[in-house]
MARFI-687631 format. One record per residue: z, x, y of N, C-alpha, C in turn. Coordinates in steps of 0.2 Angstrom, whole numbers, plus 5000, padded with zeros to 4 digits. Each point is the difference from the previous one (the first is absolute). Example, Ala and Ser with C-alpha at 12.3 -4.5 7.8 and 13.67 -1.06 7.14 Angstrom:
BEGIN
503950664972500049965006500050045006 499649985005500150045006500349965005 
This chain:
BEGIN
472351424925500449954996500850035001 500150074999500750025001500349995007 499650015005500149985007500349935000 499549954998500149935000500849994997 500050024994500649994996500650035004 500050075002500550025005500249965007 499549975002500049965006500449934998 499949974995500349944996500750024999 500150054997500750024997500450015006 499850035005500450025007500249935003 499549955000500149935003500549974995 500050014994500449974996500750025000 500150075001500650045002500449985006 499649995006500149985006500349935000 499749954996500149945000500749994996 500250044995500550004997500650025004 499950055004500550025005500249955005 499449965002500249955005500449944996 499849984994500349954996500850024999 500150064999500750034999500350005006 499850015005500350005007500249925001 499449964999500249935001500749974996 499950024994500549984995500750035002 500150065003500650025002500449965005 499749965003500349945005500249944996 500650004998500349954996500049935004 500049944996500249945002500750005001 500349955004500749995001500249924998 500550004996500349925000500750015002 500149965005500650015004500549944999 500549994996500349954998500749995004 500149955004500750005003500449944997 500650004999500449954997500649995005 500049945002500549985005500849994998 500450045002500749994998500250034993 499650044997500050024994500550064999 500549994998500450064998499950044993 500350054999499850044993500349974994 499849935000500349974994499449994995 499750054997499450004996500250044994 499650004995500250034993499950085001 499550025004499850085001500650025005 500449965002500650035004500749994997 499949984992500650004996500349934999 499849945003500249944999499749974993 500550004995499849984994500049934998 500149965005500049925000499349985003 499850035005499449975003499450014996 499549955002499550004996499450025005 499750064999499550035005499550044997 499749974995499650054995499350025005 499849985005499450025003500250055005 500549995003500350065005500250064996 500349984994500150064996499550044997 499449964999499550034998499750045005 500049985006499850045006500450075001 500749994998500450065000499850044996 499849984993499850054995499350035002 499849985006499350035002500250065005 500549995004500250035007500750045000 500250005006500750035002500349945003 500650004997500649965001500550045005 500049975006500550045005500749965001 500450034996500749974998500450005007 499950055005500450005005499649995007 499749945000499649985006500349955005 499950025006500449965005499549975006 500249945002499649975006500350035006 499649995005500350025008500449955003 499949934998500549955002499949944996 500549984998500149944994499949945003 499449985003499749935002499250015000 499749944998499250015000499750025005 500049985007499650025005500050085001 500650025001500150075002499850054994 500249994994499850044995499350004998 499749955001499350004999499650035005 500249995006499750035006500050084999 500650024998500250074999499550034995 500049974994499750024994499250015001 499849945004499350005000499750055006 500450035004499950045005500350084998 500450004995500250064999500550035005 500349965003500450025007500749954999 500450045003500849964999500049945005 500549955000500149955005500050015007 500450065001500050025007499450035003 499550014996499350015003499649935000 500049974995499649935000500349965005 500750005001500349955005500049934998 500050004993500049944996500750004997 500649965002500650004997500249934999 499649955000500149924999499449984997 500049935000499549964997499649965005 500050035006499549965005499650065004 500150065000499650045004499450024996 499450005004499450014997499950085001 499950044995499950065000499650045004 499349965002499650045003500049985008 500549955001500349995007500550055002 500450014995500650055001499850075001 499550014995499750075000499350005000 499649995006499250005000499650064997 500450054998499650064997500149994992 500349954998500149994992499350014996 500250054995499450014994500349984995 499749954996500249984993499750044995 500350004994499650034994499349974999 500049944999499349974999499550015006 500250015006499750025006499750064999 500450054998499850074999499550014995 500149964994499650014994499249975002 500049955005499449985002499650055003 500350045004499750055004499750064995 500350004993499850054996499649974995 499749955001499549974996500149944995 500649985000500349954996499949935003 499849954994500049935001500749984999 500349955005500749984999500049935000 500549964996500149945000500749984998 500349945001500749994999500049924998 500649984996500149935000500850004999 500349945002500750005000500450045005 500650024998500550035005499950085001 499650025005500150075000500450025007 499849975005500450015006500549945001 500549995004500349945000499749965006 499849944999499549965004500250015007 500650005002500250005007499950075003 499950054996499950075002499350035001 499649954998499250025000499749945004 499350015001499749955003499849944996 499749955002499849944997499650014993 499750065000499550024995500250054995 500750005000500450054996499950075001 499950025007499850055003499250024999 499749985004499249994999499850084999 500350055004499750065000500150044993 500349974995500250044994499549984995 499649955001499649974995499249995001 499650034996499349995000499849944997 500449974997499949934997500549955003 499749945003500549965003500649984995 500549995002500649994996500049944995 500250024994499849954995500649955000 499849935001500649955000499849944995 500549984997499949954995499849925004 499549974997499949935002500349954997 500049945003500449954996499749994993 499450004999499649994993500250064996 500250055002500250064995500749994996 500349955001500649994997499849954993 500550014995499849974994500249934999 499749964996500249934999499949965005 499650015006499949965006500750005004 500450044999500750005003500050015008 499550045002499950025007500550055001 500150025007500450055002500849984999 500350054998500849994999500349985006 500649955001500249985006500450065002 500050025006500350065004499850064997 499450004996499750064997500450024993 500449954998500550024995499949954994 500149945002500349944995499449964998 500049984993499549954998500349944997 500750005000500449944998499849945004 499849944997499949955004500749975004 500550024997500649985003500250045007 499950064999500250055005499450005006 499449984998499549985005500349955004 500249934997500249955003500650025005 500550044998500550035003499950035007 499550054998499850045006499649955005 499649964999499749965004500449965004 500649984997500549965003500450035006 500150074998500350055004499650015006 499450004999499550015006500149945005 500049944997500049955005500749995004 500550034996500749995003500050065006 499750064998500050055004499649985007 499549974999499649975005500349965005 500549974997500449945004500750045003 500250044997500750045002499950075001 500350035005500050075002500250054995 500649974996500350044995500049964993 500050034995500249974993500450054997 500349964994500550044997499650044995 499449994997499750044996499350015004 499850065002499450015004499449984996 499549965004499449984997499650054996 499849994994499650044997500450044994 500750005000500450024995500349954995 499750024994500249954995500550044995 500049994994500450024995499850084999 500550044998500050074999499650014993 499949964996499650014994499549954999 499550014995499649954998499750024993 500149964995499750024993499549944998 499550005000499549954998499550024995 499949964995499450024995499350005003 499850055003499450015004499650064999 499450005000499650074999500250045006 499950064999500150065005499749985007 499449984999499649995007500249935003 500549974998500449955004500350025007 500250064999500350045006499650055003 500150025006499750055004499950064997 500550044996499850064997499550004995 500149954996499449984995499450005002 499949975006499249995004499850065002 500550045003499850065003499950054995 500350004994499750054995499449994998 499749945000499349984998499750025006 500049995005499650015007500050084999 500650044999499850074999499650024995 500149974995499550014994499250005002 499949945003499250005001499850055006 500550025004499850045005499950084997 500450014994499950074997499349994997 499849954997499449994997499450025005 500249975006499450015005500050075003 500550035001500150065002499750054994 500149994994499750054995499349985000 499649955001499349995000499850035006 500350015006499750035005500050084999 500450024996500150074999500350055004 500249975006500450045004500750014999 500350065002500850004999500349955004 500649964997500349965002500750005001 500449975005500749985000500249945000 500349974994500149934999500749995001 500349965005500650005001500349924998 500450004994500349944999500749995000 500149945004500849995003500249944996 500550024995500349944997500749975004 500149955000500649955004500650004996 499949994995500650014994500250074999 500750014999500549954999500449995006 499649995005500349985006500349934999 500649985003500349935001499449955003 500149944997500249974994499850034994 500450014995499850024993499749954997 499350005001499549954996499550044996 500049974994499450024995499949954995 499550004996499949964995500550014994 500149954997500649984995500050064994 499350014999500050054994500350075002 500150015006500450075002500749995000 500249935002500750004999500250004993 499649974996500150004992500250074997 499750055003500150074997500750025001 500549965003500650025001500649944999 500650034997500549964999500550005006 500249945002500450015007500650034998 500349994995500750034999499950084999 499550024999499950075001499950035006 499949975006499950035006500650045002 499950075002500650045002500349995007 500649975001500350005006500250075003 499950015006500250065004500750024998 500250064998500650024998500550005006 499750035006500550005005499849955006 500349955002499949955004500449995006 500250065002500450005006499850055006 500350005005499850055005500350074998 499750055002500450064998500550025004 500550034997500650025003499850055006 500449995006499950035006499350005003 499649954997499349995002500049975007 499650025006500049965005499649935000 500249955003499749934998499350005003 499950045005499250005001499650014996 500150044994499650024994499849944997 500349935001499949944996499749955004 499849954996499749945003500249944996 499949935003500249954996499549964996 499550044998499549984995499749935003 499850015006499749945003499349984997 499650054998499449984998500049954994 500650014995500149964994500349945002 500550005005500449945001499749945003 499450015002499649955004499649954995 500050034993499649964995500549944998 499749944999500349935000500650004995 499950044994500449994994500650055001 500050055006500550044999500749985003 500049975005500749985002500649974995 499749964995500549974995500350064996 499750065000500250054995500450055004 500050005006500250065004500749985004 500350065002500749995003500050035007 499450025002499950045006500249955006 500150055006500249975006499650035006 499949985005499650035006500450065002 500650005000500450055002500150074996 499750004994500050074997499550014996 499950064997499450024997500149994992 500249944998500249984993499649954998 499749994994499749944997500349974995 500350044996500449974994499749964996 499350014996499749964997500349994993 500049944998500349994993499650034995 500350024994499650044994499449974998 500249934999499449954997499450015004 500150005007499450015005499750075000 500550044999499850075000499450024994 500349974994499650014994499349965001 500049945004499349975000499650035004 500350045006499650045005499650064996 500550034997499850064996499449994994 500149944998499649984995499249995003 500149965006499449995004499650065003 500550055002499750065002499750044994 500350014994499750034994499349964998 500049945000499549954998499450025005 500150005007499550025005499850084999 500350034998499850074999499550004994 500249964994499650004994499249975003 500149955004499449965002499650055004 500350045004499550055005499850054994 500450024995499750054995499449974996 500049944999499449984998499350005004 500149995007499550015004499850085001 500550044999499750075000499650024994 500249964995499650004994499349995000 499949955004499349975002499650065003 500350035005499750065004499850054995 500550024996499950064996499549994995 499949934998499449994995499450005003 500049975007499450005003499750075000 500450055003499850075001499750034993 500349984995499950034993499449974998 499849935001499549974998499350025003 500150035006499550025005499950084998 500450034996500050074999500150045005 500449985005500250045006500850015000 500350004995500750005000500350075001 499550054997500250075001499850045005 499549965004499850025007500449975006 500649974998500349965005500850025001 500150025006500750025001500449935001 500549984997500349945000500750025002 500349965006500650005003500349945000 500649994996500549955000500650015004 500249965005500650015004500449935001 500650015000500449945003500250015008 500049955004500050025007500750035002 500549974996500750035001500449974994 500650014999500549984995500249935001 500549984997500349935000500750004997 500549965004500749994998499949944995 500350014994500149944995500849994999 500350005006500849974999500450085001 499850044999500450075002500350005007 500550025001500450005006500049935004 500049954995500049935002499449995005 499350034999499550015003499449964997 499649975003499349974997499550025006 499450014997499450025005500050075001 499750035006500050075001500450015006 499850035005500250015007500650045000 500150054996500550045000499850085000 500550055001499850074998500350024993 500249954996500350024994499550014995 500250034994499450034994499649934998 500349954999499649954997499549975005 500150015006499549975005499450065001 500250065001499650065002499650034994 500350004994499650024995499449964997 499450035000499549954998499550044995 499749954995499650034995499450025003 499750064997499350035002499850034994 499349984998499750034995499250025002 499950064998499350035002499650034994 499449974998499750034995499450025002 499750074998499450025002499750054995 499450004999499750054995500250065001 500150044995500150085000500850005001 500449955000500850025000500349964995 500450044996500449974994500449955002 500249954996500549955002500750034998 500549975004500650024999500549975006 500550025000500449985006500550065004 500149995005500350045004500649985004 500650035000500549995004500050035007 499550035002500050045006500049945006 500350025006500049965005499349985003 499849935002499449995003500249945005 499449985004500149955004499349965001 500149955002499349965002499550035005 500350045004499550035005499650064996 500350014994499550054996499449984997 500049934999499549974997499350015003 499850005008499550015003499850074998 500350055001499750064999499950024993 500349974996499950014992499349974999 499949945002499349974999499450055003 500250035005499550045003499950074996 500650014998499950074995499749994994 500149944997499849994993499249985001 499849975006499249985001499650065002 500450065002499650065002499949995007 500349975004500049985007500450045005 499950025006500450045004500649955002 500550035001500649955001500250015008 500049945003500149995007500650035002 500150045006500550045002500649965002 499949945002500649965002500549974995 499750004994500449984995500750035000 500649954998500650034999500250024993 499649984995500250024993499650064997 500150014994499750054997499749984993 499350044999499849974993500450014994 500049954996500350004994499650044994 499550015001499550034995500450074996 500450045003500450064997500449964995 500449935001500449984996499749974993 499349995001499749964996499750054995 499950065002499850064996500650034997 500650015003500650024997500549965002 500349974995500449945001500850035002 500050064999500750035002500050035007 499450015003499950035006500449955006 500050025006500349975006499650005006 499949965004499650005006500549995006 500649974999500549995005500649994997 500650015003500750004997500449945003 499649955004500349945002499549955002 500249935000499749945003500349995006 499749965004500349975007499849935001 500649955000499849945001500449985007 499949945001500349975007500049924999 500549975004500049935001500449985006 499749965004500349985006500549945000 500650005004500449955000500249985007 500449955002500249985006500849985001 500350035004500749995000500149935004 500549974999500349945002500250025007 500049955005500150025007500750035001 500549974996500750025001500150074997 499650034995500050064998499750065003 499549975004499650055005500450015006 500449955002500450015006500650054997 500349984995500550044997499850085000 499550014998499750074999499850035007 500049975005499750015006499350015001 499549984995499450005000499649955005 499450035003499749955004499449974997 499950014993499549974996500349994993 499849944997500349984994499550034994 499550045002499650024994500350064997 500050004992500250054996499450014996 499950074997499550014995500450064996 499949974994500350054994499550034997 500150085000499650044997500450034994 499650004995500350024993499750064997 500250064998499850054996500249994993 499550004995500250004993499750064997 500550044997499850064996500249994993 499950044995500149994994500749984998 500550025004500749984998500349955006 499850005005500349965005499649965004 500449955004499649965005500550015006 499750025005500450015006499649955007 500449955003499849965005500350015007 499650005005500250015007499849935003 500449955003499949955003500050025007 499549995004499950035007499949955005 500350005005500049945006499450025004 499549955002499550015005499650074999 499850024993499750064999499450004995 499550045001499550014995499850085000 499750014995499850075000499650035005 499749975004499650025006500550035006 500749984999500350015006500550074998 500350025005500450064999500649974996 500350054995500649984996500649995005 500549964999500650005004500649974995 500450055000500650004994500449935003 500049975006500349955002499749934998 499450014997499749944998500149984993 500450044997500249984993500549944999 499849954998500449944999500550004993 499650024994500450004993499550054997 500450024994499750054996500249994993 499650004995500150004992499850054997 500450024994499750054995500249974993 499650004996500149994993499850054996 500350024994500050044995499749964994 499450024998499649964995500250034992 500250065001500250034993500749984998 500449975004500749974998499949935002 499649975004500149935003499349975000 499650004994499349975001499949925003 500649975000500049935002500249995008 500150075003500250005007500649955001 500550014997500649965001500550035005 499950075001500550035005499650045005 500149995007499850055005500550045001 499750074998500550065000500050045006 499749985005499850045006500650035003 500649974999500650035003500450034996 499850014993500450044996500050075000 500550045000500150075002499550044995 500049984994499650044995499349995001 499749955005499350005001499850035007 500550035003499950025007499550055000 499850044996499450055000499449964999 500049954994499449975000499949955006 500449975004499949975006499650045005 500450065000499750055006499350024999 499850024993499450014999499549955000 500149944998499649955001500049975007 500450005004499949995006499550045004 500250075000499550055001499349994999 499849974993499449984997499749945004 500549965002499749935004499850025007 500450055003499950015007499350045000 499950054995499450045000499449954998 500149954996499549954999499849975007 500649975004499849975006499650045005 500250065000499750055004499350014999 499950004993499250024998499649945001 500249945002499649955001499849985008 500250055004499849995007499350015002 499750054996499250025002499549954997 
């Protein structure tokens, strides 16, 4: 009898050990939010209403100084999802497929599949043009979850141009389509309606509300199957147009919307650092409120329109916050909240009128700084000011999941910062953005190529930018390729009002940061 009892006791202990090992491999909920800058309660905005994202922040670590690698959807997502920089992915635009440009691409979910994870996604994870028609088929064990016409509330069907449910706007877009079919060019591109929409509709009248419910159902399925999972949920808002149900607009008063304090170009700043807010200007209601011209990088949006856009941006953020709440509540109701790593990130920042800029597409602070929140069992909540980057997310998830970190990744695990909020894993972040010179400027400079790439270092005090002609970090550095340089001192000038690169008192800072930049260039060649 003793031998029999001993045998079953040993079996019991072994089984406990196996179960413990299985439990150590956590689930992962991966939330991507398009065009979300750090306008959240947990980032200090006292006006915004984001109770669910703030709830997540109270469970995890808020990375206050996190930066993307290129402030536009396709490149930044390809970079984040592969843990490599744009000069490695070779995705610098919104048309290059990452696996065509770099056949050796390994994505985060693809790697997790090799480690025993089931993976699924809905919404915008990669930019559509930068992945295959199945949302990067190699990344998912479950076919990409997409909304059906019948998923939308009140029998409304799919929103027009994926955004609008207004009958008036749908008619307008239909007419635009007819005109576009008859003429090669139209004043307003087909598919571009107004920049905002506010209708008294349920959340699942729009795509993000539907995708939250699709993700909820998939989480329930994954939990029933019992295997560790990676569930990626990509929300489209607050990307333009600023569309969300009326109840989220009603959370705010239009007159309370904060206009950007500095709405000019920086003193001594090179014109190549700016753009003409082209993404916004194409919306049908913008020309009546703008003073822009094709000849310069100014839009001069009237204050009343600025307030409407900011109101719409805030409402869209609150709408997405409610969808995040659905996901958190689902994990909680399933009893797996504490065994799930939760990562929430915005793909890049967004200009809301500062520098007379709207949208992203720059190397300035408001375009490159991006929210990042990570919650994982065993790590106390809090916030850190230490420098982090999007390329750090892939290795961090590996580290938190107890998995080996692939050697080709450019980032570092942020687990040390989650353990000690005052620790540091790097002293700078690096972003970049491409531009093209006009032909006359190219000839004037004696260049044979009009391509310019701006690389920027962000330290705790400074931003240093080098605009380079016909150059990327896989090439040998050539001093002659420098087109323009910027330097901003955030301790004295947080709004980036003056480019101080030529001021004598910053000579030593310029020298130090230039050496850091060249050292970074050299480090990227292998």
